[in-house]
N, C-alpha and C positions, 0 to 999 in steps of 0.2 A: 667233648664228651669222652669219658674214659670207660674202657671195658675192664671189668675185674672178674677174676675167676678164683675159685677156692683152691689154694695151693698150700701144701705143707712146706713151711719155710725151714731151712736149716741154716746154721751159722755161716756157712760158706757161700750162700746164695746172695745175689744182688737183686734188688727190686728196681726196675726201670719203667717209668711211665712213658708210653709211646702214643703220641697223638695220631689218630686215624687220618685226619685231614688238616695237616699243619697249614697255617695261613701262608699264602704266596707272598713272596717279597715284592714290594711295589717296584715297578719298572719306570724309570724316569723317561718322560716324553721328550724333553729337551735338556740340553746341558744346564746345569745349575747356573744361576746368575753370576756367582763368583768365578765360574769357569769361562764365561763369555768375554770376548775382547771388548775394550771400551767402544770401538767402532760399532760392533754388533749391538751392544747395549743402547747406544745412542740411536741407532737405526730402529730398534724395537720400541723405544720411547716415542719416536716420531711417526712410525708407519705401522699399519696393521694389515695382515694378509687376509685374503679371501677366506682361507680355511679357518683362521683364527676368529674371524667375524662370525662364522657359522657355529663353531664350537663354543665360544664364550658368550655370544650375544644372540644366537639364533637368527642371524641375518643371512639371508641367501643372496648371493651376488651372481647375476647372469650377464655374461658378455655376449650380446646378440648382434647379428647383422641381418637386416632385412634386405640389404643390397650393398654394393661396394661403397656407396656414399652414405648409407643410413645405418651407422653402427652406434650402439648405445650400451651403457652399463646400467642394469636395473638392480636396485636394492629392495628386498622384500622379506616377508615372513610367510611361513606356512600357517594359514589360518582359514580352514575350510576352503582351500585353494590358495593361490598366490596373492598375498596382499602387497601391492606395490607401495613402497615408502618414498622412493626418490629415483630419479633417472638422470644420468649424465648423458647429454646429447653431444653429437659432433665428435665422437671418438674416432681417431684414425683407424683405418682398416688394418694397418700393420703397426704394431707397437714395437719400438726399439728398446732393447734391454737397457735399464738404468736411465732412460730419458724421462724426466719429470714433466708431466703434462698437467694442465689446469683447465677444466671445463665445468661450467655451472657451479663454480665455487668449491670444487673438490679437486685437490691435487692428488694425482695417482701416478703409478709407474709399474712397469713390468720388470720383474727381477727373478731370475731363477725359475722360470716357468710358472710364475704366480703373479697375480695382480696384488699390488699393495696400495693402500689409501692412507692419506694423512689423517691421523687420529684427531687432531684439533678441528679440522674441517668437518669430519663426521660428527663430532660433538656439537659444533656450531649449528648444524642443521637438524640435530636431534636423532641421528641414526644410532649413536652409542651414548651412554651416560658419561 
């Protein structure tokens, strides 16, 4: 929207339109695909992080421990409460970084303070499309 005022113009004056609320420049969330290394691209094609699952698919991942021997990872959705979709049982109480594990048909790993899951496995059980 522009604000105009009645002004007497002279030949030496310039008319400049100034927007009151210019649109903010979009901020990239992650590096562009072309800037990623081949190794990182391959990793992202194979693995999906806990945060990405929630942002892109609305899937909440809960890593819970009822005791030292009863550790599980729950997948669910907010739907008038927590709707459980799938559970990985027998999760080790301590996850070592970069160690790929496989329980209940889902491969997963802990990397950079985040849980990652194999995309193909999540597709096969219907967690993601």
